[in-house]
C-alpha positions in Angstrom: 55.8 207.7 22.0 52.0 207.2 23.0 49.5 209.9 23.8 48.1 210.2 27.1 44.8 208.7 26.0 46.7 205.4 24.9 48.3 204.9 28.3 47.5 201.5 30.1 47.6 201.0 33.7 51.0 199.9 35.0 49.5 197.6 37.4 48.0 195.4 34.8 51.4 194.1 34.0 51.3 191.8 36.9 47.7 190.6 35.6 49.1 190.3 32.3 52.0 188.2 33.2 49.9 186.1 35.4 47.1 185.4 33.0 46.6 187.2 29.6 42.8 186.4 29.6 42.5 187.8 33.3 44.4 191.0 32.2 41.8 191.3 29.2 38.8 190.7 31.1 39.7 193.3 33.9 41.3 196.1 31.5 39.3 195.5 28.3 36.1 194.2 29.6 36.1 196.0 32.7 34.9 193.1 34.7 36.1 192.3 38.4 35.2 190.1 41.4 36.9 190.2 44.9 37.9 187.3 46.6 40.0 186.7 50.0 43.2 187.2 48.2 42.3 190.3 46.5 40.7 191.7 49.6 43.9 191.0 51.5 46.2 192.7 48.9 43.6 196.0 48.8 43.9 196.2 52.5 47.8 196.1 52.4 47.8 198.7 49.6 45.4 200.8 51.4 47.9 200.8 54.5 50.9 201.7 52.4 49.2 204.4 50.1 49.2 208.0 51.5 50.1 210.3 48.7 50.1 213.0 51.2 52.6 211.4 53.5 56.5 211.9 53.1 58.9 210.4 55.8 62.5 211.1 56.5 64.7 208.7 57.9 68.3 210.4 58.4 69.5 210.6 54.8 66.2 209.2 53.1 63.2 210.6 52.1 60.2 208.2 51.6 57.3 209.0 49.3 54.1 207.0 49.2 51.8 206.3 46.3 53.9 208.5 43.9 52.2 208.9 40.6 54.3 207.9 37.6 54.1 207.7 34.1 56.1 206.9 30.8 55.2 208.3 27.2 57.7 205.8 25.7 56.1 202.9 27.4 52.4 204.1 27.3 52.1 203.5 31.0 50.9 205.4 34.2 50.4 204.2 37.7 51.5 204.7 41.2 54.4 203.3 42.9 53.7 202.1 46.6 57.0 203.5 48.0 59.9 205.6 46.3 62.9 206.0 48.6 65.0 208.9 47.8 68.6 208.4 49.4 71.1 211.2 49.4 74.0 210.5 47.2 76.7 212.7 45.5 76.2 210.7 42.4 72.2 210.9 42.5 70.1 213.4 40.7 68.0 216.7 42.0 64.5 215.9 43.0 62.1 218.9 43.2 61.2 220.0 46.7 64.5 218.6 48.2 67.8 219.9 48.7 70.8 218.0 47.4 71.0 214.9 45.0 69.5 211.5 45.6 69.5 207.9 44.4 66.0 206.6 43.5 64.7 203.0 44.7 61.2 202.0 43.9 59.6 199.5 46.5 56.4 197.5 45.7 54.3 195.9 48.4 52.7 192.5 47.8 50.5 190.1 49.8 51.9 186.4 50.3 55.2 185.4 49.4 57.5 185.7 46.2 55.9 184.1 43.2 57.1 181.5 40.5 56.6 183.9 37.5 57.9 187.2 36.9 54.6 189.3 37.2 55.8 191.3 40.3 59.3 191.7 39.1 58.1 192.9 35.6 55.8 195.4 37.5 58.6 196.9 39.4 60.9 197.1 36.4 58.3 199.1 34.7 58.1 201.4 37.7 61.6 201.9 37.6 61.6 202.6 33.9 58.9 205.2 34.3 60.9 206.9 37.2 64.0 206.9 35.1 62.1 208.6 32.3 60.5 211.2 34.7 63.7 212.1 36.7 66.5 211.7 34.0 68.2 209.0 36.1 69.4 205.5 36.2 68.0 203.1 38.6 69.9 199.8 39.1 67.4 198.1 41.5 64.4 198.0 43.6 62.7 195.9 45.9 59.4 193.6 46.5 58.0 193.6 50.1 55.9 190.5 50.9 53.4 190.7 53.4 53.7 186.8 54.2 57.6 186.9 54.7 57.6 190.4 56.1 61.1 190.6 54.0 62.4 192.6 51.2 63.5 190.9 48.0 66.1 192.7 46.0 65.5 193.2 42.3 68.4 194.2 39.9 67.2 196.0 36.6 69.4 194.1 34.3 69.2 194.6 30.3 67.5 191.3 29.8 64.9 191.9 32.4 64.1 195.3 31.0 63.9 193.7 27.4 61.4 191.2 28.6 59.2 193.7 30.4 59.1 196.1 27.3 58.0 193.2 25.2 55.2 192.4 27.5 54.2 196.0 27.6 53.9 195.9 23.8 52.1 192.9 23.6 49.6 194.6 26.2 49.3 197.5 23.8 48.6 195.1 20.9 46.0 193.3 22.3 44.3 196.4 23.8 44.1 198.2 20.2 42.4 195.1 19.0 40.2 194.8 22.0 41.0 191.0 22.0 40.4 188.7 25.2 42.5 185.6 24.7 40.6 182.3 25.0 41.1 180.4 28.7 43.7 178.1 29.2 42.9 176.3 32.6 46.0 175.6 34.7 46.1 175.1 38.6 46.3 178.9 39.0 42.6 179.3 37.9 41.5 177.6 41.4 42.6 181.0 43.2 41.4 183.5 40.6 38.7 185.8 41.7 37.5 185.9 38.0 36.9 182.1 37.4 33.2 182.5 37.8 33.5 185.1 34.9 36.2 183.6 33.0 34.8 179.9 33.3 38.2 178.2 32.5 36.2 174.6 32.9 34.8 175.3 29.6 38.1 175.7 27.8 38.7 173.2 24.9 35.0 172.4 24.6 33.2 172.8 21.3 31.9 176.1 20.2 28.4 176.6 19.8 29.0 176.8 16.0 30.7 173.6 15.7 28.1 172.1 17.9 25.5 173.2 15.3 27.3 172.2 12.5 27.9 168.5 14.0 24.2 168.1 14.9 23.1 169.4 11.2 25.4 167.0 9.6 24.2 164.2 11.5 20.4 165.3 10.6 21.3 165.2 7.0 
């Protein structure tokens, strides 16, 4: 169990899986730069997030910007949308009559990614909700702004274990205040932090190595 002072931002999972250095620059060093992609994503989430807004559609209650946390995982954050659908096999929910199944929905700009950054973020949201509501959540959805479609994500045991391993690594790096070195990839071109990260310098000699080489030549 983690104390609240040790909680990491749940949203950081997406950054971490995409690039560990990007995550460290944002969440450890508190550095940030915005570009067109991040601005587009921020606007999408602003339109979704209204924590005072609850909508009911037939047998489903839709909650937006729901705060979640987990002392077991050491995470806290918000779910874009959580759908509570009336179900005889569901769980009671404070403020609602009856029992409900629980389904998290995460909104993303663009289209589905090749990596598991979005999938793991959604999985962590589900695990937080399970701990808070004492329930089991078998699946959730990712909604992408470019395709305008939902992508179903099943939270099987293998995915849960991979997600927990990532969260443990995040805690380890954060406790050490360690920012990994840059590893230049094609994804660096679209990263809002490339002017801070300077991935183009990755692999070049360090200042100490350069000085040693120069001093050695002079000797």
